[in-house]
Backbone as a printed PyTorch tensor [residue, N CA C, xyz], in Angstrom:
tensor([[[  0.8330,  -1.1750,   0.0000],
         [  0.0000,   0.0000,   0.0000],
         [  0.8870,   1.2510,   0.0000]],

        [[  0.5400,   2.1980,  -0.8240],
         [  1.3250,   3.4190,  -0.9480],
         [  1.0950,   4.3190,   0.2600]],

        [[  2.2120,   4.9060,   0.7250],
         [  2.1310,   5.8530,   1.8300],
         [  1.4080,   7.1110,   1.3480]],

        [[  0.5160,   7.6220,   2.1780],
         [ -0.2580,   8.8020,   1.8200],
         [  0.5490,  10.0480,   2.1800]],

        [[  0.7870,  10.8950,   1.2040],
         [  1.5220,  12.1310,   1.4170],
         [  0.5850,  13.2960,   1.1680]],

        [[  0.4920,  14.1850,   2.1440],
         [ -0.3840,  15.3390,   2.0500],
         [  0.4440,  16.5900,   2.3280]],

        [[  0.2570,  17.6220,   1.4860],
         [  0.8910,  18.9100,   1.7640],
         [ -0.1260,  20.0220,   1.5340]],

        [[  0.1360,  21.1220,   2.2000],
         [ -0.6750,  22.3200,   1.9960],
         [  0.2010,  23.3150,   1.2470]],

        [[ -0.3290,  23.8420,   0.1630],
         [  0.4140,  24.7680,  -0.6930],
         [ -0.5230,  25.8900,  -1.1060]],

        [[ -0.1250,  27.1100,  -0.7990],
         [ -0.9260,  28.2940,  -1.1060],
         [ -2.3740,  28.1520,  -0.6280]],

        [[ -2.5190,  27.6140,   0.5900],
         [ -3.8270,  27.5120,   1.2250],
         [ -4.6770,  26.3280,   0.7940]],

        [[ -4.1990,  25.5300,  -0.1390],
         [ -4.9430,  24.3510,  -0.6080],
         [ -4.2200,  23.0850,  -0.1700]],

        [[ -4.9870,  22.0140,   0.0110],
         [ -4.4290,  20.7290,   0.4030],
         [ -4.3700,  19.8070,  -0.8040]],

        [[ -3.2140,  19.1390,  -0.9620],
         [ -2.9870,  18.2200,  -2.0790],
         [ -2.4730,  16.8960,  -1.5300]],

        [[ -2.8550,  15.8250,  -2.1890],
         [ -2.4560,  14.4850,  -1.7870],
         [ -1.7350,  13.8310,  -2.9500]],

        [[ -0.6720,  13.1180,  -2.6430],
         [  0.0850,  12.4010,  -3.6730],
         [ -0.4780,  10.9980,  -3.7720]],

        [[ -0.9560,  10.6590,  -4.9610],
         [ -1.5030,   9.3240,  -5.2180],
         [ -0.8360,   8.7500,  -6.4610]],

        [[ -0.1980,   7.6040,  -6.2710],
         [  0.4830,   6.9220,  -7.3750],
         [  1.4340,   7.8660,  -8.1170]],

        [[  2.1550,   8.6800,  -7.3580],
         [  3.1690,   9.5400,  -7.9350],
         [  2.6780,  10.8740,  -8.4580]],

        [[  1.3720,  11.0990,  -8.4750],
         [  0.8140,  12.3590,  -8.9780],
         [  0.0710,  13.0590,  -7.8450]],

        [[  0.0720,  14.3900,  -7.9010],
         [ -0.6580,  15.1850,  -6.9140],
         [ -2.0830,  15.3920,  -7.3680]],

        [[ -3.0130,  15.2420,  -6.4220],
         [ -4.4300,  15.4690,  -6.6960],
         [ -4.9430,  16.5350,  -5.7360]],

        [[ -5.9890,  17.2400,  -6.1640],
         [ -6.5720,  18.2840,  -5.3220],
         [ -7.6050,  17.6740,  -4.3740]],

        [[ -8.3130,  18.5190,  -3.6580],
         [ -9.2990,  18.0630,  -2.6630],
         [-10.4410,  17.2650,  -3.2930]],

        [[-10.6360,  17.4270,  -4.6060],
         [-11.6920,  16.6950,  -5.3180],
         [-11.1560,  15.4320,  -6.0090]],

        [[ -9.9170,  15.1010,  -5.7210],
         [ -9.2310,  13.9380,  -6.3030],
         [ -8.9830,  14.0680,  -7.8010]],

        [[ -8.8730,  15.2940,  -8.2980],
         [ -8.4940,  15.5220,  -9.6870],
         [ -6.9900,  15.7380,  -9.7560]],

        [[ -6.3520,  15.0930, -10.7160],
         [ -4.9140,  15.2870, -10.9120],
         [ -4.6950,  16.7280, -11.3650]],

        [[ -3.7620,  17.4140, -10.7010],
         [ -3.5070,  18.8210, -11.0290],
         [ -2.5970,  18.9240, -12.2540]],

        [[ -2.6070,  20.0880, -12.9060],
         [ -1.8360,  20.2860, -14.1360],
         [ -0.3310,  20.1910, -13.8730]],

        [[  0.4200,  19.9990, -14.9560],
         [  1.8500,  19.7080, -14.8620],
         [  2.6430,  20.8010, -14.1440]],

        [[  2.3170,  22.0580, -14.3970],
         [  3.0290,  23.1430, -13.7280],
         [  2.8610,  23.0830, -12.2190]],

        [[  1.6400,  22.8240, -11.7750],
         [  1.3870,  22.6960, -10.3430],
         [  2.0280,  21.4200,  -9.7900]],

        [[  2.0620,  20.3500, -10.6000],
         [  2.7600,  19.1260, -10.1790],
         [  4.2000,  19.4720,  -9.8100]],

        [[  4.8690,  20.2240, -10.6950],
         [  6.2720,  20.5860, -10.4510],
         [  6.4050,  21.4650,  -9.2040]],

        [[  5.5080,  22.4310,  -9.0440],
         [  5.5560,  23.3040,  -7.8570],
         [  5.3700,  22.4930,  -6.5760]],

        [[  4.4080,  21.5840,  -6.5900],
         [  4.1600,  20.7530,  -5.4110],
         [  5.3370,  19.8190,  -5.1420]],

        [[  5.9190,  19.2920,  -6.2160],
         [  7.1030,  18.4440,  -6.0440],
         [  8.2420,  19.2170,  -5.3900]],

        [[  8.4690,  20.4480,  -5.8450],
         [  9.5390,  21.2700,  -5.2540],
         [  9.2780,  21.4970,  -3.7700]],

        [[  8.0400,  21.8060,  -3.4530],
         [  7.6740,  22.0500,  -2.0500],
         [  7.8790,  20.7750,  -1.2250]],

        [[  7.4360,  19.6540,  -1.7420],
         [  7.5730,  18.3850,  -1.0310],
         [  9.0430,  17.9770,  -0.8890]],

        [[  9.8280,  18.2060,  -1.9390],
         [ 11.2370,  17.8020,  -1.9220],
         [ 12.0270,  18.5340,  -0.8340]],

        [[ 11.5630,  19.7180,  -0.4380],
         [ 12.2370,  20.4550,   0.6370],
         [ 12.2410,  19.6510,   1.9410]],

        [[ 11.2880,  18.7370,   2.0770],
         [ 11.1610,  17.9280,   3.2900],
         [ 12.0390,  16.6740,   3.2470]],

        [[ 12.6270,  16.4020,   2.1020],
         [ 13.3500,  15.1400,   1.9170],
         [ 14.8500,  15.3670,   1.7680]],

        [[ 15.6260,  14.4920,   2.3580],
         [ 17.0680,  14.4730,   2.1530],
         [ 17.3930,  13.1090,   1.5540]],

        [[ 17.6510,  13.0500,   0.2390],
         [ 17.8590,  11.7480,  -0.3930],
         [ 19.0230,  10.9630,   0.2070]],

        [[ 20.0040,  11.6530,   0.7730],
         [ 21.1390,  10.9320,   1.3580],
         [ 20.7360,  10.1370,   2.5940]],

        [[ 19.5990,  10.4960,   3.1980],
         [ 19.1260,   9.7740,   4.3820],
         [ 18.1560,   8.6440,   4.0440]],

        [[ 17.7620,   8.5590,   2.7740],
         [ 16.8100,   7.5340,   2.3450],
         [ 17.5350,   6.2650,   1.9230]],

        [[ 16.8230,   5.1660,   1.9680],
         [ 17.3640,   3.9020,   1.4740],
         [ 17.4560,   3.9530,  -0.0520]],

        [[ 18.1790,   3.0230,  -0.6140],
         [ 18.2820,   2.9080,  -2.0700],
         [ 16.8900,   2.8220,  -2.6880]],

        [[ 16.0570,   1.9370,  -2.1420],
         [ 14.7190,   1.7280,  -2.6800],
         [ 13.8700,   2.9960,  -2.5790]],

        [[ 13.9810,   3.7070,  -1.4650],
         [ 13.2060,   4.9350,  -1.2800],
         [ 13.6800,   6.0250,  -2.2490]],

        [[ 14.9740,   6.1020,  -2.5120],
         [ 15.4850,   7.0740,  -3.4870],
         [ 14.9160,   6.7890,  -4.8750]],

        [[ 14.9200,   5.5280,  -5.2630],
         [ 14.3800,   5.1530,  -6.5740],
         [ 12.8860,   5.4480,  -6.6250]],

        [[ 12.1760,   5.0950,  -5.5620],
         [ 10.7310,   5.3270,  -5.5170],
         [ 10.4040,   6.8250,  -5.6280]],

        [[ 11.1110,   7.6480,  -4.8780],
         [ 10.8730,   9.0900,  -4.9630],
         [ 11.2410,   9.6100,  -6.3450]],

        [[ 12.3590,   9.1410,  -6.8770],
         [ 12.7550,   9.5410,  -8.2350],
         [ 11.6840,   9.2000,  -9.2510]],

        [[ 11.1180,   7.9990,  -9.1290],
         [ 10.0570,   7.5700, -10.0500],
         [  8.8330,   8.4780,  -9.9450]],

        [[  8.4790,   8.8380,  -8.7170],
         [  7.3080,   9.7060,  -8.5250],
         [  7.5620,  11.0970,  -9.1030]],

        [[  8.7530,  11.6320,  -8.8690],
         [  9.0630,  12.9490,  -9.4310],
         [  9.0860,  12.8850, -10.9590]],

        [[  9.6520,  11.8220, -11.4910],
         [  9.7200,  11.6760, -12.9520],
         [  8.3200,  11.5890, -13.5500]],

        [[  7.4530,  10.7790, -12.9500],
         [  6.1160,  10.5820, -13.5180],
         [  5.2520,  11.8290, -13.4330]],

        [[  5.6230,  12.7480, -12.5390],
         [  4.8350,  13.9740, -12.4080],
         [  5.5480,  15.1860, -13.0010]],

        [[  6.5270,  14.9370, -13.8720],
         [  7.1190,  16.0040, -14.6700],
         [  8.2820,  16.7580, -14.0650]],

        [[  8.8160,  16.2910, -12.9440],
         [  9.9500,  16.9730, -12.3060],
         [ 11.2320,  16.1790, -12.5310]],

        [[ 11.7400,  16.2390, -13.7570],
         [ 12.9180,  15.4310, -14.1020],
         [ 14.1590,  15.8510, -13.3360]],

        [[ 14.2960,  17.1280, -13.0340],
         [ 15.4520,  17.5820, -12.2560],
         [ 15.4710,  16.9730, -10.8650]],

        [[ 14.3140,  16.9540, -10.2130],
         [ 14.2220,  16.3250,  -8.8910],
         [ 14.4270,  14.8170,  -8.9980]],

        [[ 13.8740,  14.2220, -10.0390],
         [ 14.0630,  12.7810, -10.2320],
         [ 15.5490,  12.4640, -10.3580]],

        [[ 16.2590,  13.2530, -11.1690],
         [ 17.7000,  13.0310, -11.3350],
         [ 18.4420,  13.1330, -10.0080]],

        [[ 18.0620,  14.0930,  -9.1890],
         [ 18.7040,  14.2730,  -7.8870],
         [ 18.5970,  12.9910,  -7.0610]],

        [[ 17.4200,  12.3950,  -7.0430],
         [ 17.2100,  11.1770,  -6.2550],
         [ 17.8600,   9.9620,  -6.9060]],

        [[ 17.7980,   9.8700,  -8.2390],
         [ 18.4480,   8.7490,  -8.9230],
         [ 19.9640,   8.8040,  -8.7500]],

        [[ 20.5280,  10.0060,  -8.8000],
         [ 21.9820,  10.1210,  -8.6590],
         [ 22.4420,   9.7170,  -7.2590]],

        [[ 21.6590,  10.0200,  -6.2450],
         [ 21.9830,   9.5470,  -4.8910],
         [ 21.8230,   8.0280,  -4.8350]],

        [[ 20.8170,   7.5180,  -5.5140],
         [ 20.6160,   6.0620,  -5.5540],
         [ 21.8190,   5.3720,  -6.1840]],

        [[ 22.3860,   5.9660,  -7.2270],
         [ 23.5670,   5.3910,  -7.8870],
         [ 24.7090,   5.2420,  -6.8800]],

        [[ 24.8690,   6.2240,  -6.0100],
         [ 25.9400,   6.1660,  -5.0080],
         [ 25.7420,   5.0200,  -4.0260]],

        [[ 24.5090,   4.5790,  -3.8560],
         [ 24.1880,   3.5220,  -2.8920],
         [ 24.0560,   2.1520,  -3.5570]],

        [[ 24.0770,   2.1190,  -4.8810],
         [ 23.6960,   0.9170,  -5.6280],
         [ 24.8470,  -0.0570,  -5.8530]],

        [[ 24.4860,  -1.3340,  -5.8720],
         [ 25.4060,  -2.3450,  -6.3760],
         [ 25.1690,  -2.4450,  -7.8860]],

        [[ 25.8960,  -3.2970,  -8.5560],
         [ 25.7880,  -3.3430, -10.0250],
         [ 24.4010,  -3.7810, -10.4910]],

        [[ 23.7520,  -4.6380,  -9.7390],
         [ 22.4050,  -5.0840, -10.1310],
         [ 21.4180,  -3.9090, -10.0800]],

        [[ 21.4570,  -3.1470,  -9.0040],
         [ 20.5770,  -1.9860,  -8.8810],
         [ 20.9600,  -0.9140,  -9.8980]],

        [[ 22.2470,  -0.7800, -10.1540],
         [ 22.7240,   0.2150, -11.1170],
         [ 22.0970,  -0.0310, -12.4870]],

        [[ 22.0110,  -1.2700, -12.8990],
         [ 21.4180,  -1.6040, -14.1960],
         [ 19.9490,  -1.1970, -14.2500]],

        [[ 19.3160,  -1.1160, -13.1250],
         [ 17.9130,  -0.7430, -12.9870],
         [ 17.7440,   0.7790, -12.9860]],

        [[ 18.7430,   1.4990, -12.4370],
         [ 18.6690,   2.9510, -12.2830],
         [ 19.1060,   3.7020, -13.5420]],

        [[ 20.1530,   3.2460, -14.2000],
         [ 20.7170,   3.9950, -15.3310],
         [ 19.7070,   4.3070, -16.4450]],

        [[ 18.8370,   3.3740, -16.8330],
         [ 17.8430,   3.7400, -17.8590],
         [ 16.8970,   4.8580, -17.3970]],

        [[ 16.6200,   4.9060, -16.1150],
         [ 15.7770,   5.9820, -15.5830],
         [ 16.4930,   7.3330, -15.7380]],

        [[ 17.7890,   7.3210, -15.4680],
         [ 18.5730,   8.5560, -15.5960],
         [ 18.6150,   9.0070, -17.0520]],

        [[ 18.8440,   8.0690, -17.9640],
         [ 18.8980,   8.4520, -19.3860],
         [ 17.5540,   9.0130, -19.8330]],

        [[ 16.4740,   8.4360, -19.3570],
         [ 15.1420,   8.9320, -19.6990],
         [ 14.9580,  10.3700, -19.2220]],

        [[ 15.4120,  10.6500, -18.0010],
         [ 15.3010,  12.0220, -17.4700],
         [ 16.1290,  12.9990, -18.2880]],

        [[ 17.3220,  12.5970, -18.6640],
         [ 18.1470,  13.4820, -19.4850],
         [ 17.4670,  13.7730, -20.8230]],

        [[ 16.8800,  12.7530, -21.4210],
         [ 16.1820,  12.9610, -22.6920],
         [ 14.9900,  13.8870, -22.4940]],

        [[ 14.2100,  13.6500, -21.4510],
         [ 13.0260,  14.4850, -21.2080],
         [ 13.3920,  15.9370, -20.9240]],

        [[ 14.5830,  16.1550, -20.3990],
         [ 15.0050,  17.5240, -20.1020],
         [ 15.8130,  18.1320, -21.2480]],

        [[ 15.7650,  17.4850, -22.4210],
         [ 16.4000,  18.0440, -23.6160],
         [ 17.9080,  17.8960, -23.6630]],

        [[ 18.4370,  16.8890, -22.9650],
         [ 19.8870,  16.6630, -22.9490],
         [ 20.2170,  15.2460, -23.4260]],

        [[ 19.9320,  14.9520, -24.7070],
         [ 20.1610,  13.5920, -25.2030],
         [ 21.6260,  13.1640, -25.1610]],

        [[ 22.5520,  14.0920, -25.3260],
         [ 23.9670,  13.7100, -25.2930],
         [ 24.3540,  13.1680, -23.9210]],

        [[ 23.7770,  13.7330, -22.8570],
         [ 24.0440,  13.2170, -21.5080],
         [ 23.5270,  11.7780, -21.3720]],

        [[ 22.3990,  11.4920, -22.0180],
         [ 21.8590,  10.1250, -21.9960],
         [ 22.8200,   9.1690, -22.7020]],

        [[ 23.3520,   9.6100, -23.8220],
         [ 24.3240,   8.7860, -24.5630],
         [ 25.5880,   8.5940, -23.7320]],

        [[ 26.0130,   9.6430, -23.0470],
         [ 27.2080,   9.5460, -22.2050],
         [ 27.0390,   8.5010, -21.1070]],

        [[ 25.8220,   8.3160, -20.6180],
         [ 25.5570,   7.2960, -19.5890],
         [ 25.8560,   5.9060, -20.1500]],

        [[ 25.4710,   5.6700, -21.3920],
         [ 25.7560,   4.3700, -22.0280],
         [ 27.2680,   4.1450, -22.0940]],

        [[ 28.0030,   5.1510, -22.5020],
         [ 29.4590,   5.0480, -22.5870],
         [ 30.0630,   4.8190, -21.2020]],

        [[ 29.5930,   5.5780, -20.2260],
         [ 30.0650,   5.4440, -18.8440],
         [ 29.8130,   4.0320, -18.3230]],

        [[ 28.6080,   3.5420, -18.5080],
         [ 28.2470,   2.2070, -18.0120],
         [ 29.1240,   1.1360, -18.6370]],

        [[ 29.3670,   1.2660, -19.9200],
         [ 30.1980,   0.2920, -20.6260],
         [ 31.6320,   0.2980, -20.0990]],

        [[ 32.2020,   1.4850, -19.9430],
         [ 33.5920,   1.5890, -19.4830],
         [ 33.7550,   1.1720, -18.0310]],

        [[ 32.8050,   1.5650, -17.1870],
         [ 32.9300,   1.3050, -15.7510],
         [ 32.5440,  -0.1150, -15.3530]],

        [[ 31.5710,  -0.6830, -16.0430],
         [ 31.0200,  -1.9580, -15.5910],
         [ 31.0590,  -3.0710, -16.6290]],

        [[ 31.3820,  -2.7520, -17.8540],
         [ 31.4450,  -3.7750, -18.8900],
         [ 30.0830,  -4.0770, -19.4920]],

        [[ 30.0660,  -5.1070, -20.3110],
         [ 28.8730,  -5.4620, -21.0810],
         [ 27.6740,  -5.8340, -20.2130]],

        [[ 27.9150,  -6.3200, -19.0060],
         [ 26.8010,  -6.7700, -18.1690],
         [ 25.8630,  -5.6300, -17.7890]],

        [[ 26.3660,  -4.4030, -17.8120],
         [ 25.5440,  -3.2480, -17.4400],
         [ 24.7030,  -2.7470, -18.6130]],

        [[ 25.0340,  -3.1730, -19.8140],
         [ 24.3530,  -2.6690, -21.0110],
         [ 23.1310,  -3.5500, -21.2800]],

        [[ 22.0220,  -3.1550, -20.7110],
         [ 20.7740,  -3.9080, -20.8170],
         [ 19.9710,  -3.4570, -22.0400]],

        [[ 19.0270,  -4.2590, -22.4800],
         [ 18.1620,  -3.8360, -23.5880],
         [ 17.4280,  -2.5190, -23.2990]],

        [[ 17.0400,  -2.3080, -22.0520],
         [ 16.3400,  -1.0700, -21.6970],
         [ 17.2740,   0.1340, -21.8470]],

        [[ 18.5080,   0.0070, -21.3830],
         [ 19.4820,   1.0910, -21.5090],
         [ 19.8020,   1.3480, -22.9790]],

        [[ 19.9610,   0.2900, -23.7460],
         [ 20.2250,   0.4350, -25.1780],
         [ 19.0690,   1.1290, -25.8980]],

        [[ 17.8560,   0.7890, -25.5320],
         [ 16.6800,   1.4140, -26.1490],
         [ 16.6410,   2.9030, -25.8350]],

        [[ 16.9310,   3.2530, -24.6020],
         [ 16.9480,   4.6630, -24.2170],
         [ 18.0580,   5.4090, -24.9620]],

        [[ 19.2200,   4.7920, -25.0720],
         [ 20.3250,   5.4120, -25.8130],
         [ 19.9640,   5.5550, -27.2880]],

        [[ 19.2910,   4.5560, -27.8500],
         [ 18.8660,   4.6290, -29.2500],
         [ 17.9390,   5.8190, -29.4660]],

        [[ 17.0170,   6.0140, -28.5510],
         [ 16.1130,   7.1610, -28.6540],
         [ 16.8910,   8.4710, -28.5530]],

        [[ 17.9020,   8.5080, -27.6970],
         [ 18.7370,   9.7090, -27.5730],
         [ 19.5030,   9.9650, -28.8710]],

        [[ 20.0040,   8.9050, -29.4770],
         [ 20.6700,   9.0690, -30.7820],
         [ 19.6860,   9.6260, -31.8160]],

        [[ 18.4500,   9.1710, -31.7670],
         [ 17.4360,   9.7310, -32.6710],
         [ 17.2430,  11.2260, -32.3920]],

        [[ 17.2580,  11.5890, -31.1250],
         [ 17.0820,  12.9990, -30.7530],
         [ 18.1370,  13.8860, -31.4070]],

        [[ 19.3540,  13.3470, -31.5740],
         [ 20.4170,  14.1450, -32.2000],
         [ 20.5970,  13.7750, -33.6840]],

        [[ 19.6260,  13.0290, -34.1990],
         [ 19.5550,  12.6480, -35.6120],
         [ 20.7390,  11.7960, -36.0770]],

        [[ 21.2590,  10.9560, -35.1830],
         [ 22.2940,   9.9840, -35.5420],
         [ 21.6050,   8.6220, -35.6380]],

        [[ 20.9380,   8.4340, -36.7700],
         [ 20.0980,   7.2470, -36.9400],
         [ 20.8990,   5.9720, -37.1320]],

        [[ 22.1160,   6.0890, -37.6190],
         [ 22.9590,   4.9010, -37.7950],
         [ 23.2950,   4.2880, -36.4290]],

        [[ 23.7310,   5.1160, -35.5060],
         [ 24.0260,   4.6150, -34.1520],
         [ 22.7410,   4.1890, -33.4390]],

        [[ 21.6710,   4.9100, -33.6770],
         [ 20.3850,   4.5380, -33.0700],
         [ 20.0030,   3.1230, -33.5010]],

        [[ 20.1350,   2.8360, -34.7860],
         [ 19.7880,   1.5010, -35.3040],
         [ 20.6840,   0.4360, -34.7040]],

        [[ 21.9730,   0.7340, -34.5520],
         [ 22.8860,  -0.2340, -33.9420],
         [ 22.4600,  -0.5480, -32.5070]],

        [[ 22.0830,   0.4810, -31.7540],
         [ 21.6230,   0.2490, -30.3780],
         [ 20.3390,  -0.5820, -30.3690]],

        [[ 19.4230,  -0.2630, -31.2660],
         [ 18.1710,  -1.0240, -31.3420],
         [ 18.4320,  -2.4800, -31.6900]],

        [[ 19.2770,  -2.7060, -32.6800],
         [ 19.5800,  -4.0750, -33.0950],
         [ 20.2090,  -4.8690, -31.9510]],

        [[ 21.0940,  -4.2220, -31.2200],
         [ 21.7300,  -4.9030, -30.0880],
         [ 20.7010,  -5.1780, -28.9860]],

        [[ 19.8270,  -4.2150, -28.7080],
         [ 18.7850,  -4.4200, -27.6950],
         [ 17.8840,  -5.5870, -28.0920]],

        [[ 17.5200,  -5.6320, -29.3680],
         [ 16.6700,  -6.7090, -29.8780],
         [ 17.3690,  -8.0620, -29.7250]],

        [[ 18.6430,  -8.1180, -30.0940],
         [ 19.4070,  -9.3690, -30.0010],
         [ 19.5510,  -9.8160, -28.5440]],

        [[ 19.8190,  -8.8600, -27.6590],
         [ 20.0290,  -9.2160, -26.2580],
         [ 18.7370,  -9.5660, -25.5290]],

        [[ 17.6120,  -9.2550, -26.1340],
         [ 16.3440,  -9.6500, -25.5270],
         [ 15.7640, -10.8720, -26.2380]],

        [[ 16.6460, -11.6240, -26.8930],
         [ 16.3010, -12.8870, -27.5560],
         [ 15.1430, -12.7480, -28.5450]],

        [[ 15.1680, -11.6640, -29.3060],
         [ 14.1510, -11.4740, -30.3330],
         [ 12.8200, -10.9650, -29.8120]],

        [[ 12.7270, -10.7690, -28.5090],
         [ 11.5180, -10.1860, -27.9290],
         [ 11.8070,  -8.7020, -27.7700]],

        [[ 10.8500,  -7.8630, -28.0940],
         [ 11.1360,  -6.4420, -27.9550],
         [  9.9930,  -5.7270, -27.2360]],

        [[ 10.3880,  -4.6850, -26.5490],
         [  9.4230,  -3.8820, -25.7990],
         [  8.6890,  -2.9390, -26.7470]],

        [[  7.6110,  -2.3670, -26.2490],
         [  6.8940,  -1.3580, -27.0200],
         [  7.8040,  -0.1700, -27.3150]],

        [[  8.6400,   0.2010, -26.3270],
         [  9.5590,   1.3290, -26.5020],
         [ 10.5380,   1.0650, -27.6450]],

        [[ 11.0760,  -0.1510, -27.7050],
         [ 12.0080,  -0.4900, -28.7740],
         [ 11.3120,  -0.4280, -30.1310]],

        [[ 10.0990,  -0.9160, -30.2060],
         [  9.3360,  -0.8430, -31.4570],
         [  9.1410,   0.6030, -31.8910]],

        [[  8.8540,   1.4710, -30.9360],
         [  8.6570,   2.8880, -31.2580],
         [  9.9390,   3.5350, -31.7830]],

        [[ 11.0800,   3.1610, -31.2150],
         [ 12.3450,   3.7310, -31.6950],
         [ 12.6360,   3.2170, -33.1040]],

        [[ 12.4050,   1.9270, -33.3420],
         [ 12.5810,   1.4020, -34.7040],
         [ 11.7020,   2.1790, -35.6940]],

        [[ 10.4480,   2.4250, -35.3260],
         [  9.5420,   3.1790, -36.2060],
         [ 10.0540,   4.5920, -36.4310]],

        [[ 10.5780,   5.1970, -35.3820],
         [ 11.1160,   6.5510, -35.4990],
         [ 12.2980,   6.5830, -36.4740]],

        [[ 13.1700,   5.5850, -36.3850],
         [ 14.3240,   5.5020, -37.2850],
         [ 13.8500,   5.3220, -38.7190]],

        [[ 12.9060,   4.3990, -38.9060],
         [ 12.4090,   4.1230, -40.2440],
         [ 11.7770,   5.3740, -40.8540]],

        [[ 10.9570,   6.0730, -40.0870],
         [ 10.2920,   7.2840, -40.5690],
         [ 11.3130,   8.3530, -40.9550]],

        [[ 12.3650,   8.4940, -40.1580],
         [ 13.3680,   9.5410, -40.4100],
         [ 14.3010,   9.2030, -41.5660]],

        [[ 14.4530,   7.9150, -41.8680],
         [ 15.4520,   7.5370, -42.8720],
         [ 14.8500,   7.1160, -44.1980]],

        [[ 13.5310,   7.0650, -44.2900],
         [ 12.8800,   6.7310, -45.5510],
         [ 13.0330,   7.9280, -46.5020]],

        [[ 13.5030,   7.6220, -47.7030],
         [ 13.7590,   8.7100, -48.6570],
         [ 12.7020,   8.7860, -49.7270]]])
C-alpha cells in the first residue's frame, strides 16, 4: 500500500496518489502545479538519508509527475548507494530524465560510462533502447539503429513497445 503524502500549498491541500498530486476533489492537477508541489515536497526530503529503494521510488514519482530535475537528484543519490544489479535498474531511468530535459547527449554519455565502468553486463536492452532514442534525438540514426539491433538481439528477439517505437522513429526519419 502506498504511503499517503499530504501537503498544503498556497492555502490548498494536495495528496500524492500513485506519484501524482491530486486536489481536494481527487483531480490530478496540471503539470506546472505538479512541479511546484514536487519542489515544495522535496524540501522535506534528504535523499542521502533515504534507502536505495526509497530514493528510486521518490525519483520515479518525481519523474512521472514532470519533475525530471528532482528525479535526477534522487536517482543520482541512488547510484551512489547501488550495487551493479541496482545500477542496471537505475541507469535507464537517468537516461530517460536526461532525454526528457532536452539533454540527449548526456543520456548517450551514460551508455558510454556504463560500458567503461562496468562492462557489457551493465548494457541492458532497456538502456540500449533509451540510448537509441537519444541518438534519434540528435539525428544519428545509424548509431540509433545499432543500439536497437543490439537491444533486440540481447532480448532474444523479444522487444518492448519502446524499442518498437524507436525502430519506427528511425524508419520514418530515414525513408527517402
